[in-house]
N, C-alpha and C positions, 0 to 999 in steps of 0.2 A: 668525773672530770674529764673535759676535754681542752686544752689549754696550745696558742701557737706563738711564736717566737716573739712576738711583741710585746704579748700580755707575760710571757715569763720573765723580759727585762724589767715589765714593772713592778714584777710582784716586789712585796716585803721584802728588802735584803734577809733576814734571819728565816724568813716563809723558805725565802729562792735558795737557800743555802743551807738549808735541811732539806727541800724536796730534790736538789739535784742532786745532791750528796749521795740520797736512796737511791733514785731512779735506777742503778743500774743493777740494782739487785743484793746478796749477800757478800761481801769484800773478804780476804782475808785480816786476820789482827794479828798486827806485828810488834812486837818490840823490838825498835835500832838503839841496839850498845855501840856507844863511840866512846874514842877518848881523845882529849887533846895534844900537842904537841909535848904542854908541861904537866901529862898525867893525869887530868880532871875528866874524870868519866863521865857521861850521859846517857840518858835513854829516855826515849820519845813513842810513843804510840803513832802508826801509819796503817794506813788501810789501802794505800795504793802501790804496794810489790805486786810486780808482776812476772812472770814464766815469760824468758827471750828468747831461749835455744837451750839446747842440750849437748851441742858439740859445734865450738866450748862452751861450756855450762855457764852459762851466763846470766842473771837475774835483773830485771829492770827495777825502778822507783820513781816517786816524784815529788819533787821535795820545792819547796821555795827559796832559793838563793838568800843570802847574806842581803839586808839593804839597812833601812833606817832601824828596822825590827832585828835583833840579831837573830840567826839562827842556828841554835850551837852544833845542830845534827850535822847539817850542812858545812859548816866549818871545818868541823871534827875529821867528817871525813877526808876533805880536800887539803885538812895540815897532817895527817898519820898516813891514809892511801889504806886505812883498811878498816871494818865493822863488820858487823853482826846483824843478824837476824833470827827474831824469836818468837816462836808460837806460841801466842796465849790461849792460855786453860781457863777453865772455869774456876781454878780455887784462885787465879790471880786479877781476875776483870777489874775489877775494883780497884786496886791497886795500880794495874795497867794502866787504866783511864784516866786516874789523876796523876802521869806523866806526861799529860798535855800540857800541865798548867804551866804558863811562865818564870820558871825560876829563876833566882839571879843565876850569873856564870860558875860562883862559885859553891853550889850547892848541886849538890847528885841528885838525882832523880831516885838511882836505886836508894841510896840513907831517905830520901825524905818519904818514896813510896814504900819503903821495906821489903826491897826486892834484894838480892842476894847477886853480887858478880862474881862470876865464875869465868878462868882463864882455862884453854882445853889445848893441848898440845903445842904448848909456845906461842898460842896464837896471840896477836898482841891487844887486841880488843877486847873490851869485856863483852861474856856470854849471861843470859840469866837462867841461874841454876834452876827456878823452879820453872820454867819452860822444859818442855818433850819433846819438841826438836829446834836445832839451833843449827845456822845457819854462818860461817865466818868467810867474808868476801874481801877482795880489793879492788880497789877503785879503779877502773878501766877508761872513763872517758865521761862527757858530760855533754848531754846535746841539750842545747836552749831551746825552750819554747815560746818564741816570743809573743802568741796571741794572748797569754794571761802571764808573761814572765816567770815560768817555772822554769825545770829543768829535770829531765830524763836522764837520771844518776846511774849507771849499768857499771855493775861489778862483777866477774869473775868467783867462781864459789872457789876457796879453796882447802875447805875443812867443812865437815858437816856431823849433827850428831844426833841417828833416829834410833826412838825405840826399838828394838830385835822382834817386840809381841805385833807392833806396826807395820813390820816390810814384811811382804809378802813378792819374793823376785824383783822386789821395785817398787811395787802397789803400795804404796803408803795408804794406811786404814785411820783415817782422819778422826771416826770416831772414836778409835780405840789408842790413837794419842790422846785424846782428849782436845781438839784445835778447836778456838770458838773464831766465828767469824764477827761482822759488824757490820752495820748497814748505818747510812748517816754518818754523823759522828758523835752518836753517843748510845745507838742502841746494839747490846749484843748478841748473838745467838750461839748453841750448841749445833754439832753436824752429826746427824743419823745417816749413816750410810742406807742408801735404796736397793741398788741393783750397780752390777759389773759386767760388762760384757766385752767381747773377742774386737779386734782391731775392725773396722767396717772395711768389707769389701762389696762391692752390686753384683756381683755372683752369689755372695751370702748373705744376700737382704730377706732377713723374715717376711712371710707373709702377713701382713699387716691388715686385720679387718677393719 
């Protein structure tokens, strides 16, 4: 299939939604844990988390701000200033997926989807106990993306929990940590490590046949 810009804009909405969400390949599947100012927790699955820098250690993710449709994750991050990112593992794929349902404000996805709130080292936002890799972040800034009404939310890492057996001098073995990836809106993939190479330098370039 070869398709141009005009044809993309004319596609059936659901077909286009599925295609464009999947076309970039496998993305991280993460559960974003938040808490409101009055203590109500929220959990939602996202595939838009991206590394932005290591010094300072900052992570970005794309959110659609609150409008006519309530966006509990966004609202909680703005209210509390903290949130968590939790890797999805094979054991919780189904429960993680159903956090995307539009639950009422007074229903916590932790409870509705059978996942466990966990609080680490006094950090205010809830982590997912069943997750293997967990990151606690402080909200730093929001950059609006006018083209489609979304925002890049930038947070700084305040705390992180990583399995010892998956950490080799800072190189995280995502296969050993049972990290899951997502394609599109509802297809999930396990991760298998294939290779690891040294930092690439022109003078050390292998001879490719």
